[in-house]
Each structure stands twice: as C-alpha cells, then as structure tokens.
N, C-alpha and C positions, 0 to 999 in steps of 0.2 A: 685086390685093390678095390677100394670103395668107390662107388660111382659118385659123381659130383651132385651136390644138392640142386634140385630143380624146383621150380615154383609149382605148387600144387593148387588145385582149385579148392578154395575154402568156402564152406557154407556156414561158417560160424560168425559171420559179420565182423571179421577181424580186419583191421587196417592193413593194407598191403604196402610193400615197399619199404617198411621201416627196418631199423637195425636188427629187430628181433625176427625178421622174416626167415632167415636160414634156420633158426632154432624152431620156429613155428612149423616149418616144413618138415624138419626132422621129427618133431612130435607127431605130426600127421602120419608119418611113415611107420610109426611104432606097430600098428596093427598088421602090416604086411611085410615088413623088413626086419628079420631077426637081429641084424646089426643095430638098427635104430632102437629096438627093444633093449638090447644089452647096453647101449649108450645111455638110455634113460635110467636104468638101474645103476649103472656106473656113476652117473651124476648124482643120483639119490644117495648112494653110499658115501660119496666124497663131498657132499654139499657142505658139511660143517668143517671140513678140513681144507678145502681149496677155495680160492676166491674166484667166483664167477662174475662176469661183467653184468651189472644190472641193465645196461643199455642193450646188450645183445642176447640175453638169456631170459627165458620165461621162468620165474622162480617157482619152487615147489608149492608154495601156498596158492598158486594160481592153476596148478595142474588139474585139479578136479573140475574147476569151472571150465577149463579148456576142453576137457573130455565131454562135459555136458553140452557145450555149445557146438560141437562138431558132429558130423554124420559118420557113423561107423558101420561096418558090415555086421559086427556083433557088439552093440552098445553096452550090454551087461558086462562082457569080458573087458572092454576098454575101461569101464568104470572101476572094475577090480584092479586092472593093471595100474592105472593112474592113482587109484586109492592106495595101493600097496607102495608104489614109488613115493608118494607124498608122505605116507606114514614113516617109511624108512628115513627119508630126508629130514623130516621134522623131529624125529626122535633122536637123531644123531647129535652128539655133542662133541666138541673138541676134547681130546685126551687131556687128563690132568697134568698139570705142570708140577715139576719137583720144586719144593720150597728152596729158596736161595741158600738157606743154612745147611741143607743136605746135599747140595750139588757136588761137593768135594768130600763127602763122607767116605769112610772106609767101605770098600766093597763096591763103590760106584764105578761105572764103566759099562762095557758091553754086556757083562753078566753080573749085575749087582747082587749082593747077598744081603739078606735082612739083618743078620747078626754077624759082626766081624768075627773071624775065626783066627786063632793063634797061628802064626806062620809055622810051616813044618820045620822040624828040627833037622839039621844037617846029619846025614848018615855017614858021610866020609870024614875021616880025620886027616888033617894035613900033617905031613912029616915034620918033626921038630916042634910041634906045638902042643 
C-alpha cells in the first residue's frame, strides 16, 4: 500500500498549497522513493495517450526546470532522470488512426490482415448435394 502524500520542504521557491502541490511533492520524492520514480516514467510514457489535468499536474516541458530549481542528494542523476522522462514524454505521439474508408475493410478486426485472403474451401460434402 502506498503511503499518503505528505508535504515536503521545498527549496525551489515554489508556491505552496496550490492544486499542483501533491504532484510537486510526488516529483520531489523521485530521488528516494522507487514508486515515485516508476510513477514519473509511467506518466512520461502515457503523456500523449491520457489526459492529465493542467491544474493538478506539472507537465513534462517543466520537469527539467523543476529538477534544476530543487536540491537533490545527487543533482546530476536527477537531471538525467528528469531529462530522460521529459524526452520520453515529449517524443511520444498518439497512435495513428485508421482512415474512415478502411475501418470496415476485409480483414479488419482483432487480427487484421494486410491483404484479403480467399476463404478456405469446404472439405466436407453434404449428402444429397
């Protein structure tokens, strides 16, 4: 079970008490809490696919500045962590959408085929036919 978010001391001159405070605190925990680190990369990977609230989330384009403004036990490592997470999030693009004309094409479904294949011929013969 994850422990509840607590308010951490911030030395980055950030405004406290805002709607982004829980996410801010989660980002501060990245250096010492493996769960927070995984959460950061999970957010980075899904940034282009999911809708994150702009009011409660610090977006990826601000993560490097966030890392620079805060004190860390290992500042170089945290620059690498936030730099990598930012790179992942900013490179991600939503998956391509199928053109409307091809949505009902032959072979579409759970396992679409690129070229329609002739249906298999029946191997059994019915009596009397």
